[in-house]
N, C-alpha and C positions, 0 to 999 in steps of 0.2 A: 504493500500500499504506500510505503514510502517513497519507493522509486516511481510509481504511477504518479503520485503528487508532484514529484519534482519533474517528471516529463510533461505531465498535462497541466500542471498548476491548478488542478482541482482535486478536492478530497472526495472519494467515492462515498456516498451515502446510501443508506438503506432505510425504508419505511418500517416502523414498528407496527405491532399489531394495534388497531384502532382502540381496543378495550383498554389497552395500557395507558393511552394518553391522558395526562392529568394525574388524578387519583391523590391519595393522601401524600405519597412520596413525591409527586410532581414529575411525572415522566415526560420525556419530549416526544414529538411526533417522528422524528427520524434521527439516525446517528451514523456515524462513520461505519464502514463495513468491518473493520478491525474489531470495534466494540461489540457489534452484534456477533460476530464469530467467537470472540472471547466468551461473551456470555452464555452462549450455547454450550461451549465446551465445559464451563463451570457448572452450568445446570445439570449437565450430565453426570459430573463427578460428585456434586453436592450430596446426594443420598448416601454415598459411601462414607464421606466425611462426617455426616451427622449420625449414622449407625451406631457408633460407639467410640470409646476413648481408651480401650485396653488391648493389649496383645498387638496382633497384626493391624487392627483398626487404628490404633493409636498412630502408627507410622503412616498410615494412609491419610489420616487427619492432619499430622503435622506437615506431610508433603503438600497437601491441599492448601494449607494456610500458606507456607513459604512460596509455592508457585502462584497462587493469587496475588500475593503481595509483590512479587518480581514482575508478573504481569501488569499490574496497575502502574508500577513505576516505568515500565515500557510504555504503555499507552500514554501516560502523562507526558513522558518526554517527547513522543511523537507529535502530540496534540501541541505542545509548548512550542515545538520547532515550526509546525504549520502555521499557528497563530501569529508567530514572529513575523511571518513573511507577509502577512495580510496587513494594508491592502497594496504595498509597493510592487511585490513581486507575485502575488496570487489574488484572486477574486476575493471580496469581502465575505462573500457568502462562506468560505472556508472558516472564518472566524465564528460564524453562528453555528456551524456544525461542529466545531470544536467544543463550544460552550454546552451544545445540547450532547454531546458525547460524553463529555466530563461529568455533566449532571446524571447521566444515565448511568455510568460507572459508579459514581457515588451511590446511588440509590441500590445498585446490585451488591455493592460491597456491605452496604448497611443491611440488606437483607440477609446475606450470607453470615455476617457477624452476629446477628440476632438469633439465627438458628444454632449456631455453634457456641454461643455464649452460655455459661452456667447462670443460675440465679445469683444476682448481687455482684456479678462480675462484668467487665468491659467487654470482654470476648477477645479471642486471638486475633482477629482482623481489625481491632480498634486502630492501632497506628496507621495502617493502609487507609481506613475510612478516613481518619483525621487528615491525612496527607491529600487524598483526592478532594475533600471538602475544602481544604485551603486553596488547592488550585482551582476550584470552581469559583470560590469568592475572588481570587485574584484575576482570573479571566473575565469575570463578570464586570470588575472595576475596570479592566482594560477596555472592554467593551464601552463602557459608559464614558470613560475619559476621552477615547478615541472620538465619539460622537460630539461630546461637549466641546472639544477643541476644534473640530471641523465646523461646528455651527458658530462658535464665537469667533474664529480667527478667519473663516473663509465665507460662510453663508451670510452672515449677518454684517459683512463688511462691504459697503457701498457708498463710496464717497459722494456720489452725486445725489442719492436720494437722503443722505443724512447730513447734508450741508445745511443745518437749520438756520444759519444766519444769511443764507441766501436770499436777496429780497425777491428773486424771481420764483414764481409758483413752479412746484414740480409736476411736470406733465400738465401745466395750466390747472393744476388743483383738481384733477379728474380721477385720480387713483391713488392707491396706497402704495407703499414702497414695494419694488420687486423683491427685496431681501426678505420682507415678512412672508410673501407667497412662496419663496423657495425654502424658507424655515417650515413652512406647512408641508411643502412637497417631501422635504426631507424626513420628517417625522412619519408622514404616510408610508413611505417607502421602509423605514425602519421597522415600523409596525407589522408591515407585510412580511418581510423578512424574519421577524421574530416570531410571529404567528405560525408561519410555515414549519418552522423546525424546532425552536426552543420550547422548553417546558412552560406551560401557561403561566403558573404564578411567578416563575422567574422572568419570563418574556414581560409581564406587566411591571414587575419591580424595575427592570432595566429601562423600559419606556418611561415609567414615572419619573426615574432619576434624571434620565436626559432632558425630559420636560421641564423638571425642576431647575436644574442648571442652567438651561438656555433661557427660561423665565426670568432667573437671578440676573443675567446679563441684560436682558431686554429691560428689566424694571429699573436697573441701575441706569442705563443709557437714557431712557425716556424721562426719568425723574430729574435728570440733570440737563437737559435738552432745553434750549431757550429759541425756540422757533420765531422766525421772523412773521411778520402779519400774514405775508402770503403763503407762508410755509405752514401755518397754523391748521388749516384744512387737511392737509397730509398728516400732521402730527395726530389729528383727531382720528383720521381715517385708519392710520396704522395701529393705534391703541385700540380702537374698535374691533379690528380685524384680529389682533393678538388675543384679545378676551374671547372672541367668538371661536377661534382655533382652538384655544385651551379648553373652552367648554366642549367642544366635539371630541377631544381627546381624553378628558375626564372620565367619559363613559367607560373607555376602553382600560385605563390604568386603576380604576377602583374596582374592588372585588365585592362591594356589598352597598348598599344604600346607607348604611351607618358610616361607612368610610367617605362616600360621596357628598352627604349633606351635613350631618351632625358634626363631622371633624373634631372628635375628642380625642384623636391620636395624639401620641408624644410629639413635641415640637420637631424632633428630628427626622421624623417620617416624611417621605416626599410629599404625600398629598396636603398636609398642613402647611408645608412651605410654599406649594403652588398656590394654594388660597392666599396665603400672605403676599406673594409677589403679584398676584391679580388684583388684590386690594390696594397695593401701592400704585399700581397702573391705573386703577380707577380713580386714585385721588389725584394723580397727576393730570388725567384727563378732566377730572371735574373742575380742578382749579384753573388749569390753562385754558381750557376750550369752552368753558360754560359762557353764555352771554353776559356782558358786564352788567347789564342791569338786573339780572338774577343775583350775580354774586354781590352787588352793591347792596341790593335789599336784606340779604342775610348778614353780611359781614360789616356793614357800615358802622355799627355801633361797638364792633370788636369782637374778637375770637371767643371770649369767654361769654359774652352776651349771647352769642349763638349756642353755645354749649348749654347754657340754662334752659334756652328756649326748646332745646331737643332732648332734654332729660326723660321725658316722658317715653320717648321711644329708645331711650339708651339700653334697656335691658334686652330688648330683642335686635338692636342694631350694631351691637358690639362683635357679633360673630363675624369671623373672617370669610363667611361663605355668603354673605350678604350681597356681594358683587353680582352673584347668579340671579338675584332677585331684580335687579336693574337691567341686567343684559337679557333676561328671558322672563319678562313678566307674564307671558301667556303661560308658562308653566310652573314658575317659582313666585308667583305674585304674593303668596301669603307664608314666605318661607322664614321659619324659626327652627324647625326639625321636621323630621320625615312626617310626624303626626300632624304637622299644622297643614300639610297639604290636602287639597280637596280629593275626593275618591278617584275621579278620572285622572288627576294630575299624579296621584301617587301610583295609581296602577301603569300609566305610561312610563313613569321614572323607573318602576321596578321593570318593565318590559324592554326599555331601551337598554337599561344596564345589563339585562339578561342577554340580549341580542349583539351586545358589544364585548362579551367576553371572549377569550381565544379558545376555551373549551365549554361545552355545555355544563352549566351549573344546575344540577338537579334540585337542590335545595331551593334556590332562587326562582326555579320554575314552579315549583310547588306552591311557594309563597305567593307568585303571580296567580295562580289558579284559585286560591283560596281567599285572597284578600278582596277587600271591597265588596262583600255579598257575592263573590265568584263573578265579578264584573267582565273579566276577560274571556272566560269560557261562556258565559252568557251570550255576550257580543258574538263569539265565534259561532255559536250554535243557532242563534235567531235572526242574524243579520246575513246569512250566506243562502238563504232560499232552501236549504235542507232537500235538496232534490233528490239525495240519495237514500231517503229515509224508509222507502218501501222494501220490506222484506218478506219474500214468501216463506212462510212457517214450515208447511209440510210439503216435502219434496220426495218423489218416488225413489226408491233405491235405484242407485246407478253404479255404474263401474267407476267409483271414485275411490282411491285409496286413502288411508289415514294421511300418508305423507303428503299426498296432493292436497288434501283438505287442510291440513296445516299450513302449507306453503301458500294456498289460496287465501287462507284467513290472514297470514301475515301481510300478504300483498295489498289486500282489499279492505282492511281494518279502516273504518272511517273515523272522522274526529270525534263524532258522538260516542261511539264505542270506547274509544280510547279516554275520553273524558269521564265516562261513567265508570269505567273500571278503576281509574285513578282515585275517583271520589269515594269509591267503596273501600279503598285501602286506607282511608283516613278516619279511624272509629273516633278520633278526638273532635272531629267535625261531622256528627251525624246529620246536620241540616243542610249541608252542602248539595247533596243529591237532589233534595227538593228546591234549592235556589237555582239548579241548573235546568232540571227537566220540567218544571211547572211552566217556565216561559216558552220552552219548546213546545209543549202541548197547546198552550194558549195561542202561539203564533199560527200552528198548523190547524187550530180549531178542532183539536182531537178529543174534545169532552164526550161527543157522541159515541165514539168508539167503545166506552164502557157500559152502553146501554145493555142491560142484562139481556134482554129477549134476543138481541142479536150479537151478543159478544162471541158465542162459540162459531159462528160463520165467519164472523170477522178475523178470527184467530188464524184461519187459512191463510190470510195476506195481512199480516200485522205490521204496524210502522216499526221502524228500526228502534225507536226509543222503547217501545214495549218489549221488542225482543231483548233489548240490553236489560230490562227488569227480570225477564224471564232467565236470562244467562246468570244474573246475580243469585237468584235462588236455586239454581241448576243443582248445587251439591246437596240440598236439602230434599230436592224433588227426587233426586236419585237414590238417595237412602229410602225414602218412602216407597217409591215405586217398586225398587228391587225386592222389598219384603213381600209384595202382592206378586211379583213376578216368579219369585222362588217358590210360593205357595202353589201357584197355578202349575208350574212345571213338576213339582214334586208330587201333586196329587191328581192331576188330570189324567185319567184313564187308569189310576191305580187302585188297588183293592182299598175299601175303607177300613181304617183302622178299627180294632175291637171296641165295642161300646160296653164300658165297664158298668156304667149305670143301668143298662138294660138287665142285667143279671141280678139286680137288687130289687127286692120289693119295697123296701124302705131306704131312704137315704140316711147317712149319719146324723143330720139334722133332725130326723124324725118325720120328714115329709115324705110322701109317697111318690116313689118313682114312677114317672110317666114318660112315654115315649113321644118325643116332641116332633114337631112337624119337620124341623130341620134335620132329623136323623139322616146318618149316612146311607141307610138302607140296610140290607142284610149284609152280615159280615161276611167278607171274602169277595163280594162283588164290587166292581168299580163305582166309585161315586159319580153321579150325574153332574154333567158340566155346569148345570145351573146351581148345585149345590157348592161346587168348587169356586165358581165366581162370586157367589154369595159371601162365602167365608173370605175369599180373598179380598173383596170389598171391605168388609168388616176389618181385616187386618190392616189394609191400606189406611182407613180412618183412624184406627188406633196409633199406627206408625206417625201419621201426621201429627196427631195431638201431642205425641211425645217429643217431636222434633220442631215443633213450632216456636220453641223459645231460642232457637239458634238461628233464626232469621235476623240478618244484620240490622242493627238499630237504624241506620240510614234508611233502608228499604221500609221498615215499619213506619218511621216518621213520614216518610214520601206518601205512604197509603193513608196515613192519617190526614194529612193536609191536602191530599187530592181528594179523599172523601168529603171534606169540608167544602172544596170548590165544586164538586159534582152536586152536592145538596144545595149550593147556590144556584146552580144552573138547571135543577130539576131533572137531573139524570138520574134513573132508576138503576140501583146496584143491587146485588144479591144480599139479602140480609142486611142491606144498608152498610156494606162493608166491601170497599173495593179490594182490600187485602185478600179477603177470602176468595173473592172472584178471580184474582189474580193467581192465587194457589190452585184453584180448580181448573183454570184453563192451562197453567203449566203441568198439572197432572194429565190432563186430557192430551196435550201435546206430546207429551213424553211417553206415553203408552201408545199413541198413534206413528210414532217416529219408530218403525220397526227396525231400520238399520242401526239406529242408535241404541236401542234395546238389546242388539245382539253384541255391539261393542262393549256395553256395559256389563253384559252376562258372560262374554268371553267365548261364545259358542254360537253356532247356527241354530235357528229354531225353525220348526215345522210350521207350514203356513196356517195350519189349524190353530196352533198356539198364538201365532200373531193375530189372527183374527178374533180370538177370544180376549186377547189382552186390548185390542182396539175396542171391542164392546165393553171391557171392564173400564177403560179411560172414559168413554162415553157414559156408563152408568155412574161413575164417580163424579163426573162433571154435574149431572143432573141432581144427584143426591146432595151434593154440597151447594148448589145454587138455587134450587127449587124451593120454595117456601111450602107447598103442600104437594102430597102425592096425587098425579092425575093419570088416568089411564088413555087420555086423550092427548093429541098433539105427538111430538116426536120423541117423548120419554119412553126408554126402553121398558118392557114388562119386567125385567129383572130389577130394575131401579125402583119402579113403582111397588113391587111387592116388598123390597128391602124397606122402603120408607113406610110402607103400611105395618110391618111386622115390628120395626125397630124404631118407631116414631120417637118416643120418649127418649131412649139413649141417643138417637141421632142428634135431637134438639139440644141435649146437653153438650155433646161433642162440638156442634156448630157454635153454640154460645161461648164455649171456651176457647175455640180458635178465634172467633170474632174478638174477644176480649184480649186474648194474648197478641194479636196483630195490632190492636188499636190502643193498647196500654202502654205508650211510650211518650217520653217528653224530654224537652232539653232543659236540664236543671241550670238554675243560676250559677252553680259552682262547677261547670262542665269546664274540660280543657280548654275548650274555644273562648269561653268568658274569661278565664284567667289569663289567657295568651294575648288578648285584645289589647291590653294597657301595659305589656311587658316591653322591656327595652330590646333593642335590635339585636343585641349580641347573643341575648338569651333566645330570642325568636328564631335567630339564624341557626344555632345550635340544634333546637328542637325540630326546625324543618330539614335539617341534615339527617337526624335520626328517623325521621319520618320517611324521607326520600329513600334512605338506605333499607328500610323495611319494604317499600315498594319495588325497589331493584331486586329484592328476593323472590318477589311473586313471579308465577309462571310467565306471564306476559308483561311484567312491570316495566322493564327496560324497554321493550318494544313499544309500549304505549308512550313513555316519556319521551323517546327519541321522535316518535311520530308527532306529539303535540310540539315539541321544541322546534322541528323543521318546519311545521305549518305556521307557527307564531313568527319565527324569523324570516320567512319568506313573504310575510304580509305585515311588515312593520308599518308602511305608509297607509295600508288600509286600517290598521288599527289606531293610528294617528288621526285620521279624518272621522273614525266612528267615535273617538274619544273628544273630538273637538278641539285638539292641541294644535296651536298655530306653530308654523315651522319656525325654526330658529333664526333664519335669514331668508327674506323673500317677502311676497304679498301676505297681506292678512287674510285674504280669502282663500280657503282652502279647496282643492279640487272637488268638484261635485261627484264624480263617479271614479273611483279607484277599483281595478278588477281584483277579485280575490282567487287566489291560486289554492284550490282544495287539495291538490297533489303535488307538492312540491318535489323536486328531485332529491335523492337521497344523498348524493356526494355533491358538495358545493365547492366548485373550484375558487381557489383564492387568486383572481385576476387583478392586475395592476395596469391601468392605463395612465400613462404619464401626463397626457394633456388633460384629461378628466381631473386628476388629483390635483395637478397644477392649479384648477380653477375651481377648486371646491372646498367648501368649509363642511366637514361632516357630510350630510345627506344633501345639502344646498349648494348650488351654484354660487360662486362669488359674483356679486352684482356691486360694481365700484360706486355706482350712484347710491345704492342702499347703504354702503359703508359710509359714505360722505354725509348722508342725510339720515343717519340711524337716529330713530326716535328717542333720544335719551330724555328722561325725565329730570331735567336740571334742577328744578326747584326742590324735589324729593332728594336729589343727590347732594345738594348743597346742604339740606337740613340733616343728612344722616350722618352718622359717626364712620368716618373714612379711615379711622386710625392714626389721625393726624394731630399732632401738638401744635401749639401756636407757633413755634419755632419752624416747624415743618411746613405749616400753612404759609407762613412769611416767605420762606425759600421758594416754595412754587409760586407764590404770588409775583415774586421777582422775574419769573420766567415768562409773564405775561407782557407781551410788546405793547399792548394797548394801555397798560397800566403804567409802565416805565416810559413810554414814549408817546406823548399826546399827538404826535403828527400823524399817527395812525388813524385818530378819531375824527369824525366828521361834524358832530353837534357840540354846541356848548354843554348840554346836558350830560353827554358822556364824558367830556372833559372834566365836569365837577365831579362826577363820581369817581374818576380815576384820581383826581387829586385828593378826595376825601380819603380814599383807601390807602394812597401813599402817606398821607399825614397820619392816618390811624395806626399803621403798621411799620413807620419809621423807614420808608423806602425813598430813594432819590430818583429824580427824573433824569433820564438820559435823552440824548439825541441821536437820530438815525444818521445825520449829516457828518 
């Protein structure tokens, strides 16, 4: 590999498994080929080293440790040599691959050492791990230092655009500096390169540090600049562009809303410093570029007078994130912390932050789905037309294998199915299923679907949201149905078991033994089909009563709230319980789905058995949903006889089922209520735990990936639906934004140089918009900009219209300038 790198000047790279990317140890997306080969070899030998520490195994363990440490030293030496050639003799991409490879090697050595270490000991590979970790830190600082120096010494050096004393306007005062646009372009390219190969958290930290250091240079330069009268529009446009660019990159360098907005991190952290530098730039912009009349009104009586006037807002205005409120009032108008944002604004902040991460953050995605009364999934399901919501419930058996069925399900899973399955995995939030599905039913006007007189026929072609509910209780239905199926298969056509009671004249209780009507018949002869199905029906109802308590609380609460809605709309349900009706329908479908019954049983069934099970399903449905036995209509004779004979017992069973389904409530002390007012750090930890639980489910990761890709592909659609104005551009949002219901799985990271040069985040740079950005000068001047009186006086000296009256046209403006000079002890200068 070293020879290839010397010849081609490129370091061969290899993609890692997509499942490894990120994670707790922060794995990269790709590494050098040598690191990948070394890792595979060590992974093969690791079981021998872990197996034991005595006899021959001790020698293997010692050899493994020695060879691993030696290999690490060799790889570090190679990566050091390759990184040293960048960028003068080799492409800069090699440096990023070296950083990713070193981080990968560090994680692997840490993993090996944790397996080999005894309790209370550091482990035999700790020195090697320490060495590799120090190399990662040094290489990381090398990358940060390189980009910081390039930005400060090359990109931000433009003698023409930064000649602030020049009386001539820069490009006739119609644009910002080219250096600012090139700074944005460089950061965009750096982000693309880091996202492509480096570990996600490491990539975020490097980008944040480069952004912090470059902002430090910009803040120092612009706070010391003294623009001439004709250069003041350029000064204003530059700082506006810098703040807009910084805001667009903050989404990428922050890993949580807590980090983005609340900013309670230690002062040494990059994000805190970025906010401080932006506050400094905002102060320079406000004092130097605000209209003279507004500046005079606020500060004519002195700096301390202004302070006392703003004391009422001091508690909320001292946070160094307040610059966001003035820059993006459409999103951060009420910014004090994340809890101060409106519901739509908070949802958009969470969504934007999620889509800007280098790797999917499942905890952040889950928080987005649950926050604000499930605003995001409700929008997703109710504003897209739901054209795919019709599902054929009963399909004839076909030549479809289980593997094909599973593959088809993975490809054709809809957003609704993914949302419902994720919601059912959140037992701490039992009400979220209702918040999501009830608006869907309302939009589709699906209330009439539950009319009991037509419910069985409509089950043949049910809406997808109903199919999702049936799937939610499928494990319960399987246990109930299989009890009856086993009874039918074990007894149909088999001799009747001996009737012990028939041999007795008197029962032990003293009662006279009588031969009941439901006797099996003569001993040794097969039981009739009618008798088998009757007993199987009783077995099914008893099993249903026993398992009813295991229905998820989210489904129970949904059924209760749905029944309230149906009562309001005067829709008749079975025994005034839509939950019972749903259970009856699920049993009916399960016993009619012949191929599924064979899969559950694990063997093929005779057609006569399948037909009898279908009849049993129809009887169970009528027994559970009918209020009185009737020989008329489509009720089977078997169901009619069962209801007539066991009416009292059946009524008790149904009452118990209805009570069990409806007896659920969300208490005030539930987890959701407790978490509502918790701090962001605890909430983030809780969501991480909940997301890990979902990932352990059978289709949990598939559902999360599906929802993440759908949300990320429709960011602009969400922005329009939530009514959030763009960061830069017209106030009017586009009327129609197409929704992509099936985004592509693999999203290529493309980089268009021309597009990136003329863009700020998702918006195109509009030079006129930068020059005429609608700053609220009165609010800015009244706010706390982090300035002392000395700092304000120093910036006031940089205003040419205050120091040089020749720039002013009217006597009123000259009087204002003279008053400010006198109040703050400034001297007048002349431009001549």
